[in-house]
LUMLUMDREN-2810 file (N, C-alpha, C; in Angstrom, 1 decimal):
<atoms>
<atom><aa>M</aa><ch>A</ch><at>N</at><xx>100.1</xx><yy>67.5</yy><zz>122.3</zz></atom>
<atom><aa>M</aa><ch>A</ch><at>CA</at><xx>100.6</xx><yy>67.9</yy><zz>123.9</zz></atom>
<atom><aa>M</aa><ch>A</ch><at>C</at><xx>99.9</xx><yy>67.3</yy><zz>125.1</zz></atom>
<atom><aa>S</aa><ch>A</ch><at>N</at><xx>100.2</xx><yy>66.3</yy><zz>125.9</zz></atom>
<atom><aa>S</aa><ch>A</ch><at>CA</at><xx>99.5</xx><yy>65.8</yy><zz>126.8</zz></atom>
<atom><aa>S</aa><ch>A</ch><at>C</at><xx>98.3</xx><yy>66.9</yy><zz>127.8</zz></atom>
<atom><aa>T</aa><ch>A</ch><at>N</at><xx>97.5</xx><yy>66.4</yy><zz>128.3</zz></atom>
<atom><aa>T</aa><ch>A</ch><at>CA</at><xx>96.5</xx><yy>67.3</yy><zz>129.3</zz></atom>
<atom><aa>T</aa><ch>A</ch><at>C</at><xx>97.2</xx><yy>68.3</yy><zz>130.4</zz></atom>
<atom><aa>S</aa><ch>A</ch><at>N</at><xx>97.6</xx><yy>67.0</yy><zz>131.0</zz></atom>
<atom><aa>S</aa><ch>A</ch><at>CA</at><xx>98.8</xx><yy>67.5</yy><zz>131.7</zz></atom>
<atom><aa>S</aa><ch>A</ch><at>C</at><xx>99.6</xx><yy>68.6</yy><zz>131.7</zz></atom>
<atom><aa>R</aa><ch>A</ch><at>N</at><xx>100.3</xx><yy>68.6</yy><zz>130.5</zz></atom>
<atom><aa>R</aa><ch>A</ch><at>CA</at><xx>101.2</xx><yy>69.7</yy><zz>130.1</zz></atom>
<atom><aa>R</aa><ch>A</ch><at>C</at><xx>100.4</xx><yy>70.7</yy><zz>129.9</zz></atom>
<atom><aa>S</aa><ch>A</ch><at>N</at><xx>99.5</xx><yy>70.5</yy><zz>129.2</zz></atom>
<atom><aa>S</aa><ch>A</ch><at>CA</at><xx>98.8</xx><yy>71.9</yy><zz>128.9</zz></atom>
<atom><aa>S</aa><ch>A</ch><at>C</at><xx>97.8</xx><yy>72.5</yy><zz>130.3</zz></atom>
<atom><aa>Q</aa><ch>A</ch><at>N</at><xx>97.7</xx><yy>71.5</yy><zz>131.2</zz></atom>
<atom><aa>Q</aa><ch>A</ch><at>CA</at><xx>97.6</xx><yy>72.4</yy><zz>132.1</zz></atom>
<atom><aa>Q</aa><ch>A</ch><at>C</at><xx>97.9</xx><yy>72.6</yy><zz>133.0</zz></atom>
<atom><aa>E</aa><ch>A</ch><at>N</at><xx>99.3</xx><yy>72.5</yy><zz>133.0</zz></atom>
<atom><aa>E</aa><ch>A</ch><at>CA</at><xx>100.8</xx><yy>73.0</yy><zz>133.6</zz></atom>
<atom><aa>E</aa><ch>A</ch><at>C</at><xx>101.0</xx><yy>74.7</yy><zz>133.0</zz></atom>
<atom><aa>R</aa><ch>A</ch><at>N</at><xx>101.3</xx><yy>74.4</yy><zz>131.2</zz></atom>
<atom><aa>R</aa><ch>A</ch><at>CA</at><xx>101.2</xx><yy>75.7</yy><zz>130.9</zz></atom>
<atom><aa>R</aa><ch>A</ch><at>C</at><xx>100.3</xx><yy>76.4</yy><zz>131.5</zz></atom>
<atom><aa>R</aa><ch>A</ch><at>N</at><xx>99.1</xx><yy>76.3</yy><zz>131.5</zz></atom>
<atom><aa>R</aa><ch>A</ch><at>CA</at><xx>98.2</xx><yy>77.6</yy><zz>131.6</zz></atom>
<atom><aa>R</aa><ch>A</ch><at>C</at><xx>97.9</xx><yy>77.8</yy><zz>133.1</zz></atom>
<atom><aa>Q</aa><ch>A</ch><at>N</at><xx>98.9</xx><yy>77.2</yy><zz>133.9</zz></atom>
<atom><aa>Q</aa><ch>A</ch><at>CA</at><xx>99.2</xx><yy>77.6</yy><zz>135.4</zz></atom>
<atom><aa>Q</aa><ch>A</ch><at>C</at><xx>100.1</xx><yy>78.4</yy><zz>135.4</zz></atom>
<atom><aa>E</aa><ch>A</ch><at>N</at><xx>101.4</xx><yy>78.1</yy><zz>134.4</zz></atom>
<atom><aa>E</aa><ch>A</ch><at>CA</at><xx>102.5</xx><yy>79.2</yy><zz>134.3</zz></atom>
<atom><aa>E</aa><ch>A</ch><at>C</at><xx>101.7</xx><yy>80.6</yy><zz>134.0</zz></atom>
<atom><aa>S</aa><ch>A</ch><at>N</at><xx>101.1</xx><yy>80.4</yy><zz>132.3</zz></atom>
<atom><aa>S</aa><ch>A</ch><at>CA</at><xx>100.6</xx><yy>81.9</yy><zz>131.8</zz></atom>
<atom><aa>S</aa><ch>A</ch><at>C</at><xx>100.1</xx><yy>82.9</yy><zz>133.2</zz></atom>
<atom><aa>L</aa><ch>A</ch><at>N</at><xx>99.0</xx><yy>81.7</yy><zz>134.3</zz></atom>
<atom><aa>L</aa><ch>A</ch><at>CA</at><xx>97.8</xx><yy>82.3</yy><zz>135.5</zz></atom>
<atom><aa>L</aa><ch>A</ch><at>C</at><xx>99.1</xx><yy>83.0</yy><zz>136.5</zz></atom>
<atom><aa>S</aa><ch>A</ch><at>N</at><xx>100.2</xx><yy>82.1</yy><zz>136.3</zz></atom>
<atom><aa>S</aa><ch>A</ch><at>CA</at><xx>100.7</xx><yy>82.8</yy><zz>137.6</zz></atom>
<atom><aa>S</aa><ch>A</ch><at>C</at><xx>102.0</xx><yy>83.7</yy><zz>137.5</zz></atom>
<atom><aa>L</aa><ch>A</ch><at>N</at><xx>102.1</xx><yy>84.0</yy><zz>136.2</zz></atom>
<atom><aa>L</aa><ch>A</ch><at>CA</at><xx>102.9</xx><yy>85.5</yy><zz>135.6</zz></atom>
<atom><aa>L</aa><ch>A</ch><at>C</at><xx>102.1</xx><yy>86.4</yy><zz>135.8</zz></atom>
<atom><aa>A</aa><ch>A</ch><at>N</at><xx>100.6</xx><yy>86.2</yy><zz>135.4</zz></atom>
<atom><aa>A</aa><ch>A</ch><at>CA</at><xx>99.8</xx><yy>87.3</yy><zz>135.8</zz></atom>
<atom><aa>A</aa><ch>A</ch><at>C</at><xx>98.8</xx><yy>87.4</yy><zz>137.5</zz></atom>
<atom><aa>T</aa><ch>A</ch><at>N</at><xx>100.2</xx><yy>87.2</yy><zz>138.3</zz></atom>
<atom><aa>T</aa><ch>A</ch><at>CA</at><xx>99.8</xx><yy>87.0</yy><zz>139.8</zz></atom>
<atom><aa>T</aa><ch>A</ch><at>C</at><xx>100.8</xx><yy>88.2</yy><zz>140.1</zz></atom>
<atom><aa>Q</aa><ch>A</ch><at>N</at><xx>100.2</xx><yy>89.3</yy><zz>141.1</zz></atom>
<atom><aa>Q</aa><ch>A</ch><at>CA</at><xx>100.8</xx><yy>90.2</yy><zz>141.3</zz></atom>
<atom><aa>Q</aa><ch>A</ch><at>C</at><xx>101.4</xx><yy>90.4</yy><zz>142.9</zz></atom>
<atom><aa>L</aa><ch>A</ch><at>N</at><xx>102.5</xx><yy>90.1</yy><zz>143.1</zz></atom>
<atom><aa>L</aa><ch>A</ch><at>CA</at><xx>102.6</xx><yy>89.7</yy><zz>144.9</zz></atom>
<atom><aa>L</aa><ch>A</ch><at>C</at><xx>103.8</xx><yy>90.6</yy><zz>145.2</zz></atom>
<atom><aa>L</aa><ch>A</ch><at>N</at><xx>103.2</xx><yy>91.6</yy><zz>146.5</zz></atom>
<atom><aa>L</aa><ch>A</ch><at>CA</at><xx>104.1</xx><yy>92.4</yy><zz>147.1</zz></atom>
<atom><aa>L</aa><ch>A</ch><at>C</at><xx>104.3</xx><yy>92.1</yy><zz>148.5</zz></atom>
<atom><aa>D</aa><ch>A</ch><at>N</at><xx>105.6</xx><yy>91.8</yy><zz>148.8</zz></atom>
<atom><aa>D</aa><ch>A</ch><at>CA</at><xx>106.1</xx><yy>91.4</yy><zz>150.4</zz></atom>
<atom><aa>D</aa><ch>A</ch><at>C</at><xx>104.9</xx><yy>90.2</yy><zz>150.2</zz></atom>
<atom><aa>G</aa><ch>A</ch><at>N</at><xx>104.9</xx><yy>89.2</yy><zz>149.6</zz></atom>
<atom><aa>G</aa><ch>A</ch><at>CA</at><xx>103.6</xx><yy>88.4</yy><zz>149.7</zz></atom>
<atom><aa>G</aa><ch>A</ch><at>C</at><xx>102.5</xx><yy>88.3</yy><zz>149.9</zz></atom>
<atom><aa>A</aa><ch>A</ch><at>N</at><xx>102.2</xx><yy>89.3</yy><zz>149.8</zz></atom>
<atom><aa>A</aa><ch>A</ch><at>CA</at><xx>100.4</xx><yy>90.0</yy><zz>149.7</zz></atom>
<atom><aa>A</aa><ch>A</ch><at>C</at><xx>100.2</xx><yy>89.9</yy><zz>148.2</zz></atom>
<atom><aa>L</aa><ch>A</ch><at>N</at><xx>98.9</xx><yy>89.5</yy><zz>148.0</zz></atom>
<atom><aa>L</aa><ch>A</ch><at>CA</at><xx>98.3</xx><yy>89.2</yy><zz>146.6</zz></atom>
<atom><aa>L</aa><ch>A</ch><at>C</at><xx>97.8</xx><yy>90.9</yy><zz>146.6</zz></atom>
<atom><aa>L</aa><ch>A</ch><at>N</at><xx>98.1</xx><yy>91.5</yy><zz>145.5</zz></atom>
<atom><aa>L</aa><ch>A</ch><at>CA</at><xx>97.9</xx><yy>92.9</yy><zz>144.9</zz></atom>
<atom><aa>L</aa><ch>A</ch><at>C</at><xx>96.6</xx><yy>92.3</yy><zz>143.6</zz></atom>
<atom><aa>F</aa><ch>A</ch><at>N</at><xx>97.1</xx><yy>91.8</yy><zz>143.1</zz></atom>
<atom><aa>F</aa><ch>A</ch><at>CA</at><xx>96.2</xx><yy>91.1</yy><zz>142.0</zz></atom>
<atom><aa>F</aa><ch>A</ch><at>C</at><xx>96.3</xx><yy>89.6</yy><zz>141.1</zz></atom>
<atom><aa>S</aa><ch>A</ch><at>N</at><xx>95.0</xx><yy>89.2</yy><zz>141.2</zz></atom>
<atom><aa>S</aa><ch>A</ch><at>CA</at><xx>95.3</xx><yy>87.7</yy><zz>140.7</zz></atom>
<atom><aa>S</aa><ch>A</ch><at>C</at><xx>94.5</xx><yy>87.6</yy><zz>139.1</zz></atom>
<atom><aa>R</aa><ch>A</ch><at>N</at><xx>95.4</xx><yy>87.1</yy><zz>138.1</zz></atom>
<atom><aa>R</aa><ch>A</ch><at>CA</at><xx>94.6</xx><yy>87.5</yy><zz>136.6</zz></atom>
<atom><aa>R</aa><ch>A</ch><at>C</at><xx>93.4</xx><yy>86.0</yy><zz>136.8</zz></atom>
<atom><aa>A</aa><ch>A</ch><at>N</at><xx>94.0</xx><yy>85.2</yy><zz>137.7</zz></atom>
<atom><aa>A</aa><ch>A</ch><at>CA</at><xx>92.9</xx><yy>83.7</yy><zz>137.5</zz></atom>
<atom><aa>A</aa><ch>A</ch><at>C</at><xx>91.7</xx><yy>84.6</yy><zz>138.0</zz></atom>
<atom><aa>A</aa><ch>A</ch><at>N</at><xx>91.4</xx><yy>85.2</yy><zz>139.2</zz></atom>
<atom><aa>A</aa><ch>A</ch><at>CA</at><xx>90.5</xx><yy>85.5</yy><zz>139.9</zz></atom>
<atom><aa>A</aa><ch>A</ch><at>C</at><xx>89.5</xx><yy>86.6</yy><zz>139.2</zz></atom>
<atom><aa>A</aa><ch>A</ch><at>N</at><xx>90.1</xx><yy>87.7</yy><zz>138.5</zz></atom>
<atom><aa>A</aa><ch>A</ch><at>CA</at><xx>89.5</xx><yy>88.6</yy><zz>138.1</zz></atom>
<atom><aa>A</aa><ch>A</ch><at>C</at><xx>89.3</xx><yy>88.3</yy><zz>136.5</zz></atom>
<atom><aa>E</aa><ch>A</ch><at>N</at><xx>89.5</xx><yy>87.0</yy><zz>135.9</zz></atom>
<atom><aa>E</aa><ch>A</ch><at>CA</at><xx>89.8</xx><yy>86.8</yy><zz>135.0</zz></atom>
<atom><aa>E</aa><ch>A</ch><at>C</at><xx>90.0</xx><yy>87.8</yy><zz>133.7</zz></atom>
<atom><aa>R</aa><ch>A</ch><at>N</at><xx>90.9</xx><yy>88.4</yy><zz>133.5</zz></atom>
<atom><aa>R</aa><ch>A</ch><at>CA</at><xx>91.5</xx><yy>89.5</yy><zz>133.1</zz></atom>
<atom><aa>R</aa><ch>A</ch><at>C</at><xx>92.9</xx><yy>90.3</yy><zz>132.9</zz></atom>
<atom><aa>F</aa><ch>A</ch><at>N</at><xx>93.2</xx><yy>91.0</yy><zz>132.6</zz></atom>
<atom><aa>F</aa><ch>A</ch><at>CA</at><xx>94.9</xx><yy>91.5</yy><zz>133.4</zz></atom>
<atom><aa>F</aa><ch>A</ch><at>C</at><xx>94.2</xx><yy>92.5</yy><zz>133.6</zz></atom>
<atom><aa>P</aa><ch>A</ch><at>N</at><xx>95.6</xx><yy>93.0</yy><zz>134.6</zz></atom>
<atom><aa>P</aa><ch>A</ch><at>CA</at><xx>94.9</xx><yy>94.4</yy><zz>135.3</zz></atom>
<atom><aa>P</aa><ch>A</ch><at>C</at><xx>95.4</xx><yy>95.4</yy><zz>134.9</zz></atom>
<atom><aa>E</aa><ch>A</ch><at>N</at><xx>94.4</xx><yy>96.9</yy><zz>135.0</zz></atom>
<atom><aa>E</aa><ch>A</ch><at>CA</at><xx>94.8</xx><yy>98.2</yy><zz>133.9</zz></atom>
<atom><aa>E</aa><ch>A</ch><at>C</at><xx>96.2</xx><yy>98.4</yy><zz>134.9</zz></atom>
<atom><aa>P</aa><ch>A</ch><at>N</at><xx>96.9</xx><yy>99.3</yy><zz>134.2</zz></atom>
<atom><aa>P</aa><ch>A</ch><at>CA</at><xx>98.0</xx><yy>100.0</yy><zz>135.1</zz></atom>
<atom><aa>P</aa><ch>A</ch><at>C</at><xx>97.7</xx><yy>100.1</yy><zz>136.2</zz></atom>
<atom><aa>K</aa><ch>A</ch><at>N</at><xx>96.8</xx><yy>101.2</yy><zz>136.3</zz></atom>
<atom><aa>K</aa><ch>A</ch><at>CA</at><xx>96.4</xx><yy>102.2</yy><zz>137.3</zz></atom>
<atom><aa>K</aa><ch>A</ch><at>C</at><xx>95.8</xx><yy>101.4</yy><zz>138.7</zz></atom>
<atom><aa>E</aa><ch>A</ch><at>N</at><xx>95.1</xx><yy>100.3</yy><zz>138.3</zz></atom>
<atom><aa>E</aa><ch>A</ch><at>CA</at><xx>95.2</xx><yy>98.9</yy><zz>139.4</zz></atom>
<atom><aa>E</aa><ch>A</ch><at>C</at><xx>96.5</xx><yy>99.0</yy><zz>140.2</zz></atom>
<atom><aa>L</aa><ch>A</ch><at>N</at><xx>97.3</xx><yy>98.4</yy><zz>139.0</zz></atom>
<atom><aa>L</aa><ch>A</ch><at>CA</at><xx>98.4</xx><yy>98.1</yy><zz>139.9</zz></atom>
<atom><aa>L</aa><ch>A</ch><at>C</at><xx>98.8</xx><yy>99.0</yy><zz>140.6</zz></atom>
<atom><aa>K</aa><ch>A</ch><at>N</at><xx>99.4</xx><yy>100.7</yy><zz>140.0</zz></atom>
<atom><aa>K</aa><ch>A</ch><at>CA</at><xx>100.1</xx><yy>101.5</yy><zz>140.5</zz></atom>
<atom><aa>K</aa><ch>A</ch><at>C</at><xx>99.1</xx><yy>101.9</yy><zz>141.8</zz></atom>
<atom><aa>R</aa><ch>A</ch><at>N</at><xx>97.4</xx><yy>101.5</yy><zz>142.3</zz></atom>
<atom><aa>R</aa><ch>A</ch><at>CA</at><xx>97.3</xx><yy>101.9</yy><zz>143.4</zz></atom>
<atom><aa>R</aa><ch>A</ch><at>C</at><xx>97.5</xx><yy>101.0</yy><zz>144.4</zz></atom>
<atom><aa>A</aa><ch>A</ch><at>N</at><xx>97.2</xx><yy>99.6</yy><zz>143.9</zz></atom>
<atom><aa>A</aa><ch>A</ch><at>CA</at><xx>97.6</xx><yy>98.6</yy><zz>144.5</zz></atom>
<atom><aa>A</aa><ch>A</ch><at>C</at><xx>98.8</xx><yy>98.8</yy><zz>145.4</zz></atom>
<atom><aa>I</aa><ch>A</ch><at>N</at><xx>99.9</xx><yy>99.0</yy><zz>144.5</zz></atom>
<atom><aa>I</aa><ch>A</ch><at>CA</at><xx>101.1</xx><yy>98.9</yy><zz>145.5</zz></atom>
<atom><aa>I</aa><ch>A</ch><at>C</at><xx>101.6</xx><yy>100.1</yy><zz>146.2</zz></atom>
<atom><aa>R</aa><ch>A</ch><at>N</at><xx>100.5</xx><yy>101.4</yy><zz>145.5</zz></atom>
<atom><aa>R</aa><ch>A</ch><at>CA</at><xx>100.8</xx><yy>102.9</yy><zz>146.7</zz></atom>
<atom><aa>R</aa><ch>A</ch><at>C</at><xx>99.8</xx><yy>102.4</yy><zz>147.9</zz></atom>
<atom><aa>D</aa><ch>A</ch><at>N</at><xx>99.3</xx><yy>101.5</yy><zz>148.2</zz></atom>
<atom><aa>D</aa><ch>A</ch><at>CA</at><xx>98.1</xx><yy>101.8</yy><zz>149.5</zz></atom>
<atom><aa>D</aa><ch>A</ch><at>C</at><xx>99.2</xx><yy>100.1</yy><zz>149.9</zz></atom>
<atom><aa>S</aa><ch>A</ch><at>N</at><xx>99.5</xx><yy>99.8</yy><zz>149.3</zz></atom>
<atom><aa>S</aa><ch>A</ch><at>CA</at><xx>100.5</xx><yy>98.7</yy><zz>150.4</zz></atom>
<atom><aa>S</aa><ch>A</ch><at>C</at><xx>101.5</xx><yy>99.4</yy><zz>151.3</zz></atom>
<atom><aa>I</aa><ch>A</ch><at>N</at><xx>102.0</xx><yy>100.4</yy><zz>150.1</zz></atom>
<atom><aa>I</aa><ch>A</ch><at>CA</at><xx>103.5</xx><yy>101.2</yy><zz>150.5</zz></atom>
<atom><aa>I</aa><ch>A</ch><at>C</at><xx>103.5</xx><yy>102.1</yy><zz>151.4</zz></atom>
<atom><aa>D</aa><ch>A</ch><at>N</at><xx>102.5</xx><yy>103.4</yy><zz>151.0</zz></atom>
<atom><aa>D</aa><ch>A</ch><at>CA</at><xx>102.4</xx><yy>104.5</yy><zz>151.5</zz></atom>
<atom><aa>D</aa><ch>A</ch><at>C</at><xx>100.8</xx><yy>104.9</yy><zz>151.2</zz></atom>
<atom><aa>P</aa><ch>A</ch><at>N</at><xx>100.0</xx><yy>104.3</yy><zz>151.8</zz></atom>
<atom><aa>P</aa><ch>A</ch><at>CA</at><xx>98.5</xx><yy>104.9</yy><zz>151.2</zz></atom>
<atom><aa>P</aa><ch>A</ch><at>C</at><xx>97.7</xx><yy>106.2</yy><zz>151.7</zz></atom>
<atom><aa>E</aa><ch>A</ch><at>N</at><xx>98.8</xx><yy>107.1</yy><zz>152.1</zz></atom>
<atom><aa>E</aa><ch>A</ch><at>CA</at><xx>98.8</xx><yy>108.5</yy><zz>152.6</zz></atom>
<atom><aa>E</aa><ch>A</ch><at>C</at><xx>99.1</xx><yy>109.3</yy><zz>151.1</zz></atom>
<atom><aa>R</aa><ch>A</ch><at>N</at><xx>100.1</xx><yy>108.8</yy><zz>150.2</zz></atom>
<atom><aa>R</aa><ch>A</ch><at>CA</at><xx>101.0</xx><yy>109.1</yy><zz>149.0</zz></atom>
<atom><aa>R</aa><ch>A</ch><at>C</at><xx>99.6</xx><yy>109.2</yy><zz>147.4</zz></atom>
<atom><aa>S</aa><ch>A</ch><at>N</at><xx>100.0</xx><yy>110.8</yy><zz>147.1</zz></atom>
<atom><aa>S</aa><ch>A</ch><at>CA</at><xx>98.8</xx><yy>111.1</yy><zz>145.7</zz></atom>
<atom><aa>S</aa><ch>A</ch><at>C</at><xx>99.7</xx><yy>110.4</yy><zz>145.2</zz></atom>
<atom><aa>L</aa><ch>A</ch><at>N</at><xx>98.9</xx><yy>110.0</yy><zz>143.8</zz></atom>
<atom><aa>L</aa><ch>A</ch><at>CA</at><xx>99.1</xx><yy>108.8</yy><zz>142.5</zz></atom>
<atom><aa>L</aa><ch>A</ch><at>C</at><xx>99.3</xx><yy>110.1</yy><zz>141.3</zz></atom>
<atom><aa>G</aa><ch>A</ch><at>N</at><xx>99.0</xx><yy>111.3</yy><zz>141.6</zz></atom>
<atom><aa>G</aa><ch>A</ch><at>CA</at><xx>98.4</xx><yy>112.3</yy><zz>140.7</zz></atom>
<atom><aa>G</aa><ch>A</ch><at>C</at><xx>97.2</xx><yy>112.1</yy><zz>139.9</zz></atom>
<atom><aa>H</aa><ch>A</ch><at>N</at><xx>97.5</xx><yy>111.9</yy><zz>138.6</zz></atom>
<atom><aa>H</aa><ch>A</ch><at>CA</at><xx>96.3</xx><yy>112.1</yy><zz>137.9</zz></atom>
<atom><aa>H</aa><ch>A</ch><at>C</at><xx>95.6</xx><yy>110.8</yy><zz>138.2</zz></atom>
<atom><aa>S</aa><ch>A</ch><at>N</at><xx>96.4</xx><yy>109.7</yy><zz>138.6</zz></atom>
<atom><aa>S</aa><ch>A</ch><at>CA</at><xx>96.2</xx><yy>108.4</yy><zz>138.5</zz></atom>
<atom><aa>S</aa><ch>A</ch><at>C</at><xx>95.1</xx><yy>108.0</yy><zz>139.6</zz></atom>
<atom><aa>D</aa><ch>A</ch><at>N</at><xx>94.9</xx><yy>109.2</yy><zz>140.6</zz></atom>
<atom><aa>D</aa><ch>A</ch><at>CA</at><xx>93.9</xx><yy>108.8</yy><zz>141.5</zz></atom>
<atom><aa>D</aa><ch>A</ch><at>C</at><xx>92.7</xx><yy>109.5</yy><zz>141.3</zz></atom>
<atom><aa>R</aa><ch>A</ch><at>N</at><xx>92.5</xx><yy>110.1</yy><zz>139.8</zz></atom>
<atom><aa>R</aa><ch>A</ch><at>CA</at><xx>91.2</xx><yy>110.7</yy><zz>139.6</zz></atom>
<atom><aa>R</aa><ch>A</ch><at>C</at><xx>90.2</xx><yy>110.0</yy><zz>139.1</zz></atom>
</atoms>
C-alpha cells in the first residue's frame, strides 16, 4: 500500500470518530487521541440541544 493511500485510510478512520451535531464539533478522536465514552457523547449532545435537561444517572 502506498504512503498516500495509507494516510488517506488513516484520515478516513479518524473522520469516522469525529462527532458533529448541526456542524458543531462534539468530539474528535484525533484531538483527544482516544474514542469517546458514551457518557461524554450523551452529555455533549444534551448540552447542544437542551442544556437544562437531566441525563439522570449519566449526570452523576
